[in-house]
C-alpha positions as CSV (number, residue, x, y, z in Angstrom):
1,X,0.0,0.0,0.0
2,X,0.8,3.7,-0.1
3,X,0.8,4.0,3.7
4,X,2.6,2.0,6.4
5,X,1.3,1.6,9.9
6,X,3.4,1.0,13.0
7,X,2.0,0.2,16.4
8,X,3.8,1.9,19.4
9,X,3.1,0.3,22.8
10,X,3.2,2.3,26.1
11,X,5.0,0.6,28.9
12,X,2.0,1.2,31.2
13,X,-0.4,-0.4,28.7
14,X,-2.1,1.0,25.7
15,X,-0.8,1.8,22.3
16,X,-1.0,4.2,19.4
17,X,-0.4,4.0,15.7
18,X,2.1,6.0,13.6
19,X,1.5,6.2,9.9
20,X,4.2,7.1,7.3
21,X,4.4,6.9,3.5
22,X,5.8,3.8,1.8
23,X,9.0,4.2,-0.2
24,X,8.1,5.4,-3.7
25,X,10.5,2.8,-5.3
26,X,8.7,0.0,-3.5
27,X,5.3,1.4,-4.7
28,X,6.6,1.5,-8.3
29,X,7.9,-2.0,-8.1
30,X,4.6,-3.3,-6.7
31,X,2.7,-1.5,-9.4
32,X,5.0,-2.9,-12.1
33,X,4.6,-6.4,-10.7
34,X,0.8,-6.1,-10.7
35,X,0.9,-4.8,-14.3
36,X,3.1,-7.7,-15.4
37,X,0.8,-10.2,-13.7
38,X,-2.3,-8.6,-15.4
39,X,-0.6,-8.5,-18.8
40,X,0.3,-12.2,-18.5
41,X,-3.2,-13.1,-17.5
42,X,-4.7,-11.2,-20.4
43,X,-2.4,-12.9,-22.8
44,X,-3.5,-16.3,-21.4
45,X,-7.1,-15.4,-21.8
46,X,-6.7,-14.2,-25.3
47,X,-4.9,-17.4,-26.2
48,X,-7.7,-19.5,-24.7
49,X,-10.2,-17.4,-26.7
50,X,-8.3,-17.9,-29.9
51,X,-8.0,-21.7,-29.3
52,X,-11.7,-22.0,-28.6
53,X,-13.0,-19.9,-31.4
54,X,-10.4,-20.0,-34.2
55,X,-12.4,-22.7,-36.1
56,X,-15.8,-21.3,-35.3
57,X,-16.2,-19.7,-38.7
58,X,-15.7,-23.0,-40.4
59,X,-18.3,-24.6,-38.2
60,X,-21.0,-22.1,-39.2
61,X,-23.0,-23.1,-42.2
62,X,-23.1,-20.6,-44.9
63,X,-26.6,-19.8,-46.4
64,X,-27.3,-21.3,-49.8
65,X,-26.8,-18.8,-52.6
66,X,-29.1,-18.8,-55.6
């Protein structure tokens, strides 16, 4: 994520949270990884679509012409 959370505990009990921004390089790397994963998945789905429907036109009967 864009924000990191750290819990700070009091010695007497109780706690509070400190929020700080994530390193921009880490964010960019995470976004690039997610983009690469998405791109690979889309390529797989396109290939499955082509495999399933590449011969569909040959299976459709053409209307008789007079």
